[in-house]
Structure formats: structure tokens, C-alpha cells
C-alpha positions in Angstrom: 2.2 23.9 -9.4 0.7 20.4 -8.5 -2.7 20.4 -6.8 -3.2 19.1 -3.3 -4.6 15.8 -4.4 -2.4 12.7 -4.7 -2.7 9.5 -6.6 -1.1 6.1 -6.1 -0.9 2.7 -7.8 -1.7 0.0 -5.4 -2.2 -3.8 -5.3 -5.4 -4.6 -3.4 -7.2 -7.9 -3.1 -10.4 -8.4 -5.0 -13.4 -7.0 -3.1 -15.1 -10.4 -2.8 -12.0 -12.0 -1.3 -11.6 -13.1 2.3 -8.3 -11.2 2.5 -9.9 -7.9 1.5 -12.7 -8.4 4.0 -10.2 -9.2 6.7 -8.0 -6.2 5.9 -10.7 -3.5 5.7 -12.3 -4.9 8.8 -9.0 -4.8 10.7 -8.2 -1.3 9.7 -11.8 -0.1 10.2 -12.5 1.6 6.8 -13.6 0.5 3.4 -11.7 2.6 0.8 -14.2 1.8 -1.9 -16.9 4.0 -0.5 -15.0 5.4 2.5 -17.3 3.9 5.1 -16.1 3.4 8.6 -16.2 -0.2 9.8 -16.2 -1.7 13.3 -12.8 -2.9 14.3 -12.4 -6.2 16.1 -12.0 -6.5 19.8 -8.4 -7.3 20.6 -7.7 -8.8 24.1 -5.5 -6.5 26.0 -6.2 -3.4 23.9 -9.0 -0.9 24.3 -11.0 0.2 21.2 -9.3 3.6 21.3 -5.8 2.0 21.6 -6.5 -0.2 18.5 -7.8 2.7 16.6 -4.7 4.7 17.4 -2.4 1.8 16.5 -4.0 1.5 13.0 -4.6 5.2 12.2 -2.1 5.7 9.4 -2.8 2.5 7.4 -6.5 3.1 7.8 -6.0 6.5 6.1 -4.0 5.0 3.2 -6.5 2.1 2.8 -5.7 -1.7 2.8 -3.1 -2.2 0.1 0.4 -2.9 -1.0 2.2 0.0 -2.7 3.3 -0.4 -6.3 3.8 3.2 -7.3 4.0 5.4 -4.2 1.6 8.4 -3.8 2.4 11.4 -6.1 1.0 14.7 -7.1 0.1 14.9 -10.8 2.7 16.6 -13.0 1.8 19.7 -14.9 0.3 18.8 -18.2 -1.3 15.6 -17.0 -4.7 14.8 -15.5 -6.6 12.1 -13.8 -8.3 10.9 -17.0 -5.0 10.3 -18.7 -3.7 8.5 -15.6 -6.7 6.2 -15.7 -6.3 5.6 -19.4 -2.6 4.7 -18.8 -3.6 2.3 -16.0 -6.2 0.6 -18.2 -3.6 0.2 -21.0 -1.0 -1.1 -18.5 -3.3 -3.7 -17.1 -4.6 -4.9 -20.5 -1.1 -6.2 -21.4 -0.3 -8.0 -18.3 -1.2 -11.6 -17.2 -2.5 -12.4 -13.8 -0.2 -14.5 -11.6 -0.1 -16.1 -8.1 2.4 -14.7 -5.6 3.5 -16.7 -2.6 1.2 -16.7 0.4 1.3 -13.8 2.9 2.1 -14.0 6.6 2.5 -11.6 9.5 5.8 -9.7 9.5 7.4 -7.2 11.8 9.0 -4.4 9.8 10.8 -2.2 12.3 8.1 -0.9 14.5 5.3 -1.8 12.1 3.3 -5.0 11.6 2.4 -5.9 8.1 1.5 -8.8 5.8 4.5 -9.8 3.7 5.1 -12.6 1.2 6.5 -15.8 2.7 8.9 -16.3 -0.2 10.7 -14.2 -2.8 8.6 -13.3 -5.9 10.5 -11.9 -8.8 7.2 -11.5 -10.8 5.9 -9.2 -8.0 9.1 -7.2 -8.0 8.9 -6.8 -11.7 5.3 -5.6 -11.5 6.2 -3.0 -8.9 9.3 -1.8 -11.0 7.2 -1.6 -14.1 4.6 0.5 -12.3 7.2 2.9 -11.0 8.6 3.4 -14.5 5.3 3.3 -16.5 3.5 5.9 -14.5 6.4 8.2 -13.7 5.5 10.7 -16.4 2.4 11.5 -14.3 4.5 12.2 -11.1 5.3 15.8 -10.2 8.7 16.2 -8.6 8.7 16.1 -4.8 8.9 19.4 -2.9 11.9 20.4 -0.9 10.0 19.6 2.3 9.0 16.2 1.0 12.7 15.4 0.2 13.8 16.6 3.6 11.2 14.4 5.3 12.4 11.3 3.5 16.1 12.1 4.1 15.5 12.7 7.8 15.0 8.9 8.3 18.5 8.2 7.0 18.9 6.7 3.6 21.4 4.4 2.0 23.1 5.4 -1.2 20.7 3.3 -3.4 17.7 4.8 -1.5 19.0 8.3 -2.0 19.5 7.5 -5.7 15.9 6.2 -5.9 14.6 9.3 -4.2 16.3 11.6 -6.7 15.3 9.5 -9.7 11.8 8.2 -8.8 10.8 10.5 -5.9 10.7 7.7 -3.3 13.5 5.7 -1.6 12.0 2.3 -1.4 11.4 1.3 -5.0 13.2 -0.9 -7.5 15.8 -3.1 -5.6 14.7 -1.5 -2.3 11.1 -2.6 -2.9 9.6 -5.0 -0.4 6.0 -6.1 -0.9 3.9 -5.5 2.2 0.4 -4.6 3.3 0.7 -2.4 6.4 -1.5 -3.3 9.4 -0.3 -0.9 12.1 1.3 2.4 12.7 4.8 2.6 14.1 4.4 1.2 17.6 7.0 1.6 20.4 5.2 -0.4 23.0 6.2 -4.1 22.9 3.0 -5.1 24.8 0.9 -3.6 22.1 2.9 -5.4 19.5 2.4 -8.7 21.4 -1.4 -8.2 21.8 -1.8 -7.4 18.1 0.4 -10.4 17.0 -1.5 -12.7 19.3 -4.8 -11.7 17.8 -3.7 -11.6 14.2 -1.5 -14.8 13.9 -4.3 -17.4 14.2 -6.7 -15.4 12.0 -4.1 -15.0 9.3 -3.2 -18.7 9.1 -5.7 -19.4 6.2 -4.0 -16.9 4.0 -0.6 -18.5 4.7 -1.9 -21.7 3.1 -2.9 -20.4 -0.3 -1.1 -18.3 -3.0 -1.9 -14.6 -3.3 -3.8 -13.9 -6.5 -2.4 -10.8 -8.3 -4.9 -10.0 -11.0 -5.2 -6.2 -11.1 -3.8 -2.8 -10.2 -5.8 -0.2 -8.5 -5.6 3.6 -8.7 -6.3 5.3 -5.4 -6.8 9.1 -4.8 -6.4 11.4 -1.8 -8.1 14.7 -2.1 -5.9 16.5 0.4 -3.2 15.4 2.9 -5.9 15.4 5.6 -8.2 13.2 3.6 -8.2 9.4 3.4 -7.2 7.6 0.2 -10.2 6.2 -1.8 -10.2 3.6 -4.5 -10.9 5.3 -7.9 -10.8 2.2 -10.1 -9.6 -1.3 -10.3 -8.0 -2.4 -13.6 -8.0 -6.2 -14.1 -5.0 -7.8 -15.9 -6.0 -9.1 -19.3 -2.8 -10.2 -20.9 
């Protein structure tokens, strides 16, 4: 039986980058050490409203998903996963992705790439494949939860093969900034605050120079950065 802990392979900006500082400050938590950070004052929203609107991405940590969260399979362990991540990164070259900009994805707001990036898509697909031996099969409850949202045939095929619907051709690079928000006024207030502050990131390519392994001790716990593995190819 898999343990309660989960691991994920994420893209995260370098810790000394302006994008990282912006992202962890916006969400109000540093996933390196787990410290709570003061969130900004957003006109039109109370501090409590902003905290509520960013609760889920704060728990997951500022990131873009490459290999979605998974329980470790029987016969594997964290040390082997970290060794595999180190080997994976050693053979890959760094690259620049297109700049990021604010995107509305359904009821969420996120940072997305401003142009297609086949290299990023290939990185995500390679992560899904390369680390799949470490993934325990999803439980019946987890499968039901995914299917309750309504899946296309390709998404259902991904769920059965890879344990998650939105991988391979269904992958869309994004760095989530909010929960699902139904109130258009809250969306408007957040967008009005974020758009001018994100403009510097829209003017420069996004450096992609590492993968990160994140760990969640239990479903109630936040994800923390375990280790960053720079690309060395």
C-alpha cells in the first residue's frame, strides 16, 4: 500500500529570480522552508478574501507541474526518486521558453506561456514517462474524483495510462495563481492588481534550467521543495 506522502516533479523559477520572489509573495508561502509570507494588499479585496482566493496554489507551492503528484509505488523510495531526478537533469540542456503572461483558465488565474513551446511540451512528456515507475496506481476514489469533472476520450486514456488526465497532448504549461473563483468582481480585482506587476516578465524569455522534486507529507500538509536539479546537458 502506498504511504500518505506524495511527490511531484515541478518546474520552479530559480530562488534568486524576480519571478520566484513574485510568485511566493503573491501566494504567501515559501515552499523551500515552508515559511508564511505576507501577501500584498489588493485594492477591492480584504486580506482574508485574498488568502481564501489563493489557498490551493499556496498549498501546492509556486510551480508549473511537469509530473503530477503521485504516491510512491511499492518497491520504490525517495532516495531512488531523487537519484533518478539527478540523472534525468544531468542529460538535459537548459533552454529559454517564451515569456509568461496572465491567463484565465476556466475559473482560475495563472501564468501561461505567451507562445507555443514544443521544447517545454517535450520536457513535460519526458518527465511523465521517465518517472512513471515511481508512481503508485491511483485509488478508485482518486479516479472517480478525476472523472467527475468530465473527461474527453484522450483525457480518459491519459488517466488510465499515466494516472492523470492533463498530460502529453493535453498538457498546458501554467503556474496557478488562484483557486477556482466564481465571483467576477474578485477576478477583476486580482487581474487589475496583477497585470501591471507581471509586465516585466512578459518582456523576457522564461529560463528553464532545472526540475524540482516536491514532497507533501499528508494530504493536509503543504508541498515543500525537496531538491532542485539543474540541467547539465
